[in-house]
C-alpha positions in Angstrom: 0.0 0.0 0.0 1.1 3.6 -0.6 2.0 5.5 2.6 -0.4 7.9 4.2 0.9 11.4 3.4 2.5 10.5 0.1 1.6 12.0 -3.2 -1.2 10.0 -5.0 0.0 9.0 -8.4 -1.9 10.7 -11.2 -3.4 8.7 -14.0 -5.3 9.2 -17.3 -7.7 6.4 -18.2 -11.2 5.9 -19.7 -14.2 5.4 -17.5 -17.1 3.0 -18.4 -18.7 5.7 -20.6 -15.5 6.3 -22.6 -14.7 9.6 -20.8 -11.1 10.4 -20.1 -10.5 10.7 -16.3 -7.4 12.0 -14.5 -6.9 12.4 -10.8 -5.9 16.1 -11.3 -9.5 16.8 -12.4 -10.6 16.3 -8.8 -8.1 18.6 -7.0 -10.0 20.5 -4.2 -12.1 17.4 -3.5 -11.5 14.2 -1.6 -11.4 11.1 -3.7 -12.4 7.6 -2.7 -10.4 5.3 -5.1 -11.8 1.8 -4.6 -10.3 -1.1 -6.4 -12.4 -4.2 -7.0 -11.5 -7.5 -8.6 -14.2 -8.1 -11.2 -17.3 -6.4 -12.5 -20.6 -8.0 -11.6 -19.4 -10.5 -9.1 -21.0 -10.8 -5.7 -18.5 -9.0 -3.4 -17.9 -6.2 -6.0 -21.6 -5.8 -6.5 -22.3 -5.5 -2.7 -19.4 -3.0 -2.3 -20.6 -1.0 -5.4 -24.2 -0.9 -4.2 -23.0 0.5 -0.9 -21.2 3.4 -2.6 -24.3 3.9 -4.8 -26.6 4.0 -1.7 -24.2 6.4 0.1 -23.5 8.5 -3.0 -25.4 11.7 -2.0 -24.0 11.6 1.5 -20.4 11.2 0.2 -20.9 13.9 -2.4 -22.2 16.2 0.3 -18.8 15.8 2.0 -16.9 17.2 -1.0 -15.9 13.7 -2.0 -16.0 11.8 -5.3 -16.1 8.1 -5.8 -14.0 6.3 -8.4 -14.2 2.6 -8.8 -11.2 0.9 -10.5 -10.9 -2.6 -12.0 -9.0 -4.2 -14.8 -12.2 -4.7 -16.7 -12.9 -3.2 -20.1 -15.4 -0.5 -20.9 -18.1 -2.8 -22.1 -18.0 -5.0 -18.9 -17.8 -2.0 -16.6 -20.6 -0.2 -18.5 -22.9 -3.2 -18.2 -22.0 -3.5 -14.4 -22.7 0.3 -13.8 -26.0 0.2 -15.8 -27.2 -3.0 -14.2 -26.9 -1.6 -10.7 -27.4 2.1 -11.4 -24.0 3.2 -10.2 -23.9 7.1 -10.4 -20.1 7.3 -10.2 -17.4 6.5 -12.8 -15.9 3.0 -13.0 -12.3 3.4 -14.3 -11.2 0.8 -16.9 -7.6 0.0 -16.0 -7.0 -2.4 -18.9 -3.4 -1.3 -19.2 -3.0 -1.9 -15.4 -1.1 1.4 -14.9 -3.3 2.6 -12.0 -3.4 -0.8 -10.3 0.4 -1.0 -10.4 0.9 2.5 -9.2 -1.4 2.0 -6.3 -0.1 -1.5 -5.4 -3.5 -3.1 -6.2 -1.6 -5.7 -8.3 2.0 -6.9 -8.2 2.6 -7.3 -12.0 1.0 -6.6 -15.3 0.3 -10.3 -15.5 -2.1 -10.3 -12.6 -5.7 -11.1 -13.6 -7.6 -9.2 -11.0 -7.0 -6.1 -8.7 -6.9 -6.6 -5.0 -9.8 -5.3 -3.1 -8.2 -2.1 -1.6 -9.2 1.5 -1.2 -7.5 4.8 -0.9 -8.9 8.1 0.3 -7.0 11.0 -1.4 -7.3 14.4 0.2 -8.0 17.7 -1.5 -4.3 18.3 -2.3 -3.7 15.0 -3.9 -2.1 13.2 -0.9 -3.0 9.8 0.4 -5.2 10.3 3.5 -6.1 6.7 4.1 -4.9 3.3 2.7 -7.3 0.5 3.4 -6.2 -3.1 2.7 -8.9 -4.9 4.7 -12.4 -4.2 3.3 -15.8 -5.5 4.5 -17.9 -5.4 1.3 -21.1 -5.0 3.3 -20.1 -2.0 5.3 -17.2 -0.4 3.5 -19.0 2.6 2.1 -20.8 3.5 5.3 -17.6 3.0 7.3 -15.8 5.4 5.0 -18.7 7.9 4.9 -18.7 8.1 8.7 -15.0 9.1 8.7 -15.0 11.7 5.8 
C-alpha cells in the first residue's frame, strides 16, 4: 500500500462511458479510489451498491467516488448500468493505475486486490485500506470523511 501522506499517483484512463479521467480533475475534493477484482461478481456488487446508496452523503462531504478494475469499458458499463451506479468506473485495462497504487504486483495479474485509498483535496494519500468488508465499506468510510 502507498504510505499515508505520500503524493497520490496521477493517471489518465477511460471510464465506463469512454470519458477520459485524470486524478488532477478532482483537486480540491477528496477522492475515494476503490479497487475491485471483477465487475458483476457478488462482493464487488455489494461494495458498489454501498457506494451507490451512500453516493449523495459522500458527495455532500466534498468527495467523489471512483471505482477501478482491470475490466474493459463494455463490462464495466454493463455493471454500472445493471446496478445504477452514479459514479465512474475506471477501466484500467493497461494496469497502470493498479500497479501505481499496489493493487496488483505485476501486469500479468488477472484481478486487482480489493483495496481502497482516500485521497485528500491536495492529492495526498489520507487513508490506505487493505482490509475491506464489502457489506459496510461505504458506510464505514462515509462516517470518517
